[in-house]
Each structure stands twice: as structure tokens, then as C-alpha cells.
N, C-alpha and C positions, 0 to 999 in steps of 0.2 A: 417748523416742519412738521408734516404728518408723515407718520411711519404706519405701514401695515403690518400687524404683528401675527405671530402663530402662538396660540395659547392652548395649553392642554393641563388640565387637572390643577389650575391655580399655578401654572409655571409659563413663562415665555421662553421662545426658542433664540439662542444668539450663538453663532459660531458653532453649529451643531449641537449645542447642549442646551438643556431645558434649566432655566433658573427660577427660583421662586419669585413671584410678584411682591412687591413691596406694598404693605397696607397702611393707611393712614385714615383716622376718623376725624371727620369734619362735622361740627356742630353750627347750625345757623339758627341764631336768635329770631324768634318771631314774636311780635308784640300780642300780648293777650292769648298766645296759643302755646302750645307744647313746643320745645325744641324740635328741629328737624335734624336727624343724625343720619349720616350715610358714610359708607366706606370708599375711599378713593384707591382704586388699584392702579400700580405704576409699574413700568418696564424701566430698563435703563435710559430709555429715551424720554420718557415722560408719563403723564396720567393717561389712562385709557378714557377715550372720549366715545361719543354717540356713534353707534355702529352705521349710522347713516350720514355721518359727517363727511366720508369720502366722497359721496355724490357731489357734494359742494365743490370739492377739489377738482372733481372731473369738469364741473361745469366752468369754473373760474380758471382753469388751466387750459382749456380748450381741449381736452383731452378726448380722443374718439377711439372706440366707442365708449358710451357711457356703460359701465358695468357695474351691476348691484353685487356686492360681496358679502357674504354672510360672516366674514372674519372680523377681527378686533383692530382697532386703530389707536395709536397714541400720538401725543402733541408734545413737540419741544418748543418752547418759547422763551425769548430772553427774559421776559417778566417773571419767570419761574426760577431763574438763576440765583445763586447767592450773592447777597449784597457785599459789596466791597467799599472801602472808604473813599471819599471824594478826594480829587487831586487838588491841593492848593498851591503847588510850586508852579512858577513860570517857566523852569527848565524842564521841557519835555523830552529831552534826549534820552533819558533812561526809564521814563514812564511807560508802563505797559497797561493797556485798556484791558480789562477782563469783563466778566459779566457783573451784574448788579445793579444798582440803582442810585443815580445822584443827580438826575435830571432837575429836580425842583430846586435843590441847593444851588445848582449852577445857574439856574434862571434867576434866582434870587441875586447871586453875585453879579450876573451880567446886567442886570437892570440898572446897575450903576455905572456901566460903561459909557464913556463920552464919544466914542467913535466905532464905526464899523469893524475896524480892525481889532480893537480891544475886544469887543463882543465875540468876535470869531476866535480869539485867541482863548478866551475863557471856555467856550464851549466846545473846544476841540477834544477835550478828554471826557465830555459828559456821556455817561452811562446809564442804561435803563431802556424803557419801552421806546421804540424808534419814532423820531418826530423829525419834521423839517421845518426850518425857520428861515424866513425872510426878514432882513433888516435894513434901515437905512438911517443916515444921520445928518445933521443941520448943515454939513459942509457938501451935501449931494452925493456922497458915497453909497452904494448900494451893496449888499451881499446876501449870500444865502449858504445855509450849512445843514448837513444831514447829522442829527445828533442821536444818541442812544446806542444800544448795543447792536452790532450787525455782525452775524456769526460768517466765519469762513468754514467752507465745506471741503472735505478730504478730496473728493472727485470734481470740484467745482460744478457740482450739479446746484441748480437753484431751488429755492424753496417752494417754488409754485407747482410741483410735481409730488406724487406720493412716492415714499422711499420704501425699501425694504427693510423692516426693522430686525430682521434676524440676520443680517450681515452688517459689517461697518463701512459699507462703500459710501455712505452719505453721512458719516459721522461729522460733527463740528470738531475742529482743530483748533479752535482759537477765535479771536474776535479781530474786527477791522480796527486798526491802529490809528493814532491821531494823524499820522503822515499820509494815511491812505483815504482818509475820510473825504467823501466829496464835499467840496466847498468852492465858491467863486466870489470874487469880489471885483466890481467895476468891468463886468464883461464888455467886450468891444462892441456888442451890438447895441449896448445901452440899456438893456431892460432884462429883468428876470421873471420867469414865469414857473410857477409851479402847479398849483391847482390839481394835485393828486396825480400828477405826471411821474414818469421814471426819474430817479435820481442820478443814475449812471447809466453805463452801457457794458455789455459783454467784454469790451476790449479794454476795460480798466483792469488794473493789477488786483484790486479787491472789489468786485461788483457789489453795488448796494442798490436794493430796490430796482431792479432792471426792469421788471415785468408788473406793471400795475393796472388794474382792470378799468379804471375810470380816467381815461386819457383824453375824452372828447372836449372837456372844457379848456385844458391846457393847449391843445391843438388850436381850437378857436380862439383863445385870447392871443396866442403866439401870431396867428394869421392876421388878426385886426392890428396887433401892435407892430408887425412888419410893415403893413400898409401905411400906418400913420407915420412911422418912421421915413418911410420913402416920400410922402407927400407933405408932411408937417415938420420935419426936422427942425428942433429948437422951438417949435411953436405948439407943442401938444399941452393942452390946458387941463384944468380940473374937469371942465365939461365933457371932454373928451373920455376921461376915466370913468364918469358916470354913464356915459353912453355904452362903454364896454360893460358894465355892470347889469345894464338892462337888456343885453343881447340875448334872443330868444331863438337863436338858430341851433338846431340839435344835428350834429355831424353824425351821431350814431344812427339816428333816424334816416337821414340822408342815405347812408350806406344799406341799411336794411331794406329800405323802401325800394330803392333803386333795383336790388337783386330780386326782392319779391315779385315786383312788377314784371321784370324780365322774365322770372320763372312762370308766372301766369301767362305772359305772351306766348311763350314756347308751348305751355300746356293747351291753351285755347286754339292755337294753330292746329294743333293735332286732334281736338275736340271741338270743332267749331259750333255744334248744336248746343254746347254749354254756355256761350257766349250770348248774353242778353243786351238790350239797351242799357239796362240799369247798370251792369257790370262794366260796359264800356264807358258810360259816363263817368262812373266812379274811379275807374283807372286813369281816365284822362284828368280827373280833378286831381287825383294824387300826383299825376306826372308833373303837372303844371305849379304844383305847391312847391315853395321855396324852403320847406322844412322848418318854418318858424311857427313857434307855438304862442301866437297872438291871442288874447281873449275872444276877439271878434271873429276868429277864423273857424270855419267848420272842418277844414282838412285835418287838423290833430284830432278831432272827434273821430272821424271816420277811421283813421290810421290806428288810433289808441285802441277803439273797440275792436277793430280787426286783429290786432296783435293779441288782445286779450283772448279772443276765441282761438287764436293759433296756439297760445301758451296752455290754455285751458285742455286742448285736445292732442297736444303733441306729447310723445314720451309716456303714453299711458301704460305701457307694457312694462316700462323701465321704472316708473313711480308708482308704487300702489297707495301711497299716501298723498292724496290730492292736495291738501293743504299745505304739506311740505313742498311739493312741487311748485305751487303757485308762488310761494315764499321765496324760494331760490331763483326761479325763472324771471320774476318780476323784480328781482334786485338788480341794480345797474351793474353790478359786477358780472351779470351774466350776458352782457351786450357782446361782448368779444366771442362768446361761444356761439351765439346766435349769428352773428355776422359772418363768422367762418362757416358755419353750417348751410347759410343761404347761399355763400359763394360757391361751396362745392356743389350744391344742388343745381346751381346754374349750370354747370357743366356737364352734369349727368342727373336727369330728373328722376332716376332711380335711386340715388345716393341715399343712403340710411333710410330706406323706405320702412325698416322694422320701426323706426322711431314715430311713424304715421300709420297706425293700422284702424283706428276708430276715430269717428266724429260724432258726437253727442249720442254715443251708443250704437250708432250704425257703422259697418265696415267701410273702410277706404282703402285703396290699393297703392296710394303713393302720397308723398308729401305735397306736391302740386295740387292733387285733389282735395286735400285737406285744407290747403291756403285758400282754394276756390271758395270752398264751402264756409270758411271763416269769413271771407270777405262778404259772401251773400248773407251771412248772419249779421255782420256789422251793418249792412245796408238795411236789412229788415228791423234791426234795433233801432237805428236812427230815425227810421220813418214813424216810429212810435212816439217820437217827441215833437213836440210843437216846433213849428218852423223856427220861431225866433228863440228857441231854447237848445238848437242844435250846436251853437257855437261852443268853443273851447271854454270859456268862461262859465258857461251855464253848467257844463257837466265836470269842470275841473274846479273842486273847491278847496280852499284853504280852511281847515276844519279846527275850531278852537274849543277843546274840552273845558269844563268848569267843574273840577272835582271838589267835593265828592259828589255833587249833584248829578255828573254825567252818569254816574252808576244807579240812578235812581229813576222814578216816573218823572221826576221834574226836569229830566234833561232837555227837552224841547224848549224850556223857559229861559235855561241858563247857557246852552250851548250857542256858538255863533259859527257862521261861516261866511265866506266872501269869495267873490270870483278870483281865480288865480291863473295867471299866464305862466310861461315857462314849462320845462319838464325835468326829468331826472338828470339830463345831459347838458342842459343849456347853462350858460353863464349865469343867467337869472335863474337859479335853480329852484325847482318845486318839485319834490319827488312824491310820486303817487304810489300809495302803499297798497291799495286794493280797489276794486271796483264795487259800488253799493248800487245793486241794481233796484233796490226798494226806492233810493233817493235820486237814482239816475245820476251819480256823482263818482268821479275819481277824486280820492282823498289823498 
């Protein structure tokens, strides 16, 4: 959980009283260089973190509007909690799960389990950093369990929002116990999908990982498996599983593209003089695209470059640090924020126009105007590429460093790259970190 704190003269506010920050010296050993020393300041909630970290929480939590605060923020994480002995008894009646770390010991013990049932029983009391595990045995049983330490909160507020650190309204009051932990064995539907999806819902007694930012792959896998079960029940083979792993359909892009194109349609209807034949052709190209990031397709190139220009120019007043903004907005966890933003803009073209005040240094009056300029820039950029180098595989490269040569003038000799399909959110995942205009590549 992230908490906003009120700090004054080395003290933090809690329940209307200022308390001294706790101080701890950290020493980092660096080879062939002097040690790095720094002081960690902590409140009752945890160590103080970057003053900019709250912006990431606003993005990842879909919080509107994004506000830049000059305050301080602390972090409470189960990995910081005190270590407790691992549980070795099979009688869980009076066992209470606390904070700590036992996951590796538990996984070592579970490695000798003969059945799914035995594995789940061993892992029920595992504590530490949260993880999720799918398991199967030779008898055809399948199972899933969420392990690690999952906090319970006083007001049942979820950890995807920022809490007030100067009150106890979102204090941790314990941890999810073994009988409350999400797990399933042999579900009726016949399969289990996780792929970074939610582990439970708000309706459970002890919600765990209700909100996760990267659900596109889980939804896509579930959709494909449901179709397979209907059409090939009892006859699903290894080759079918391979075909799922090769799927390159991006559900997040499908959502974003649909709303972005609808926004442009409404905007161009009100500003017909800005509609050119190139704009109309590109909009039609993206409209008919089935959101698949195949190596030979040009549509992923147009969309990805278009989105790059949008992210580059949006939120310029909210982010003064361009590199930080691009790292946050190009991260897959920002997709939920962007999808929600585009959806609201579709209903009101003036929605959050303060997010869209300039484009490449020039003033714009609304987000739809910024989106149109971004599409024009994408078209102009693609035109600079040779016609046979506009496909996704030519601009989307899997990049292989060769250290230490990658940091020397010899890098071009030792480094390698290859054409790559997929995207951040496809089942055949291939995450792009940034755009290299000099080499015309997403990497």
C-alpha cells in the first residue's frame, strides 16, 4: 500500500500528533568503488519513497484527475514484514498466518508432493511475497493457489489506491488465513487460467488481488479455451495449446483503437476541413484491422507509432519529466488508465482537455485535436520508411545485448536483433520498451 504522509521537521503526523521518523543507514557494496551509503526514513507505515511514485499509482489505479503532489509518500509491503517460522504441522486448526517469508522452504517441500491435493495442503500456510501457482498431477487433477502474505485492511479498502498516512483508516489488521486463501482444484469448467488476471473478487470474505492491471492475456486465453471446450470437448490436443501460445490478438489495443477512431470520427465531423484522403485511408485501414500483431502486417506499425505520439504529447502539464512520463505510460500497467480515459472522452470530447494542451511544442485546444495530430505524425513517419520495411516485423525488433561489448564501440559487431511479432498484451507476448527513431525500431 502507498500512503501519503505529512512530514514536518523530521516528524510525521499520525492521529493529530507528530512522531519522529525512524532512521536506518543502508550500505550498498559496489565493486572497485567506494560503498554507497544513504539514510532510509520511515513512518509507522513504512519507508519514504520517491516523491513521484504516487503518479504511478494514479495511473495504475485509474484515478482521475492525475494530481502532482509535493508531499511525501511511504510504502508498506509484505516483503518488509518480520520473518516468522515456517509451518510444518498438517493440523491447521490453530495455525495463524502472520507476515514473514517461508515461500522457498514451502516450495522445496511441495516439490515432493505426489498429487495436486498434497501440493495445495503444503502451500496453504506459505507466507512471503505474493505469488500464484498452477499445478497438475499425473492423474489429471489440476489446481491453483495464491500463496504469500496478503493483508487485511481495516476499512476493506484495496491497495490499488493511495491512503492517508496520518489516520488509521486503511491500517493493516492482519493477514488472510489459510481457510480464506483463494485456491481451486478441478473446477467444473475444466481449465484454469491466470496469466496475471485477478485472483478473487470483492465479494469474497478476504479479497486477494482483486485488481490487476494486465488482464488482457487472461481474458484472451479464457475466450479461446471456452471455444475449444465447446467445439472439441475431450479432443483438445498439444497442438491446440501451442496455437494458443502463438496467438497475437491484443484485446487492449482493440479497446483503445475502437474508442480512438470513434473520437476522431466525431471530431472530424465537426472539423471536416481537417479530413484528408490520407487520414481517411489510414482510419479505414485501422478499422478493418483485427488487432493482430503479425510480423507481416503494417497496421500494428501505424497504430503503435500513433500511440507513441499520443503518449509523447499528452499530460505535458502534469509531467515535467518527459522520460519518467514515457516510462510510466508505455508500461503495460497503464493500459487500464488509457482505456478508461478514451472511453470518457468518447462521451465528452472536452473531457480532461487539460491533459492535452500542446503538441510538439504548439498549442492544441482538446485531446481529439491532439489525437488527430498524432495520427498525422504517424502517417508522415511511416512514409519515411521504405515500403517493404513498414511491416511490424521490420520496426518491432527483439534485441539481444552482448555484455560487456554492448557498452563499447564494438556493440554493432556483437549485438543481434530479429523480427518480432506480438505486443505487450498478446498471449505471444513481446513487450516494447521504447522507440528508437535512429534505427526505426520498437525494442
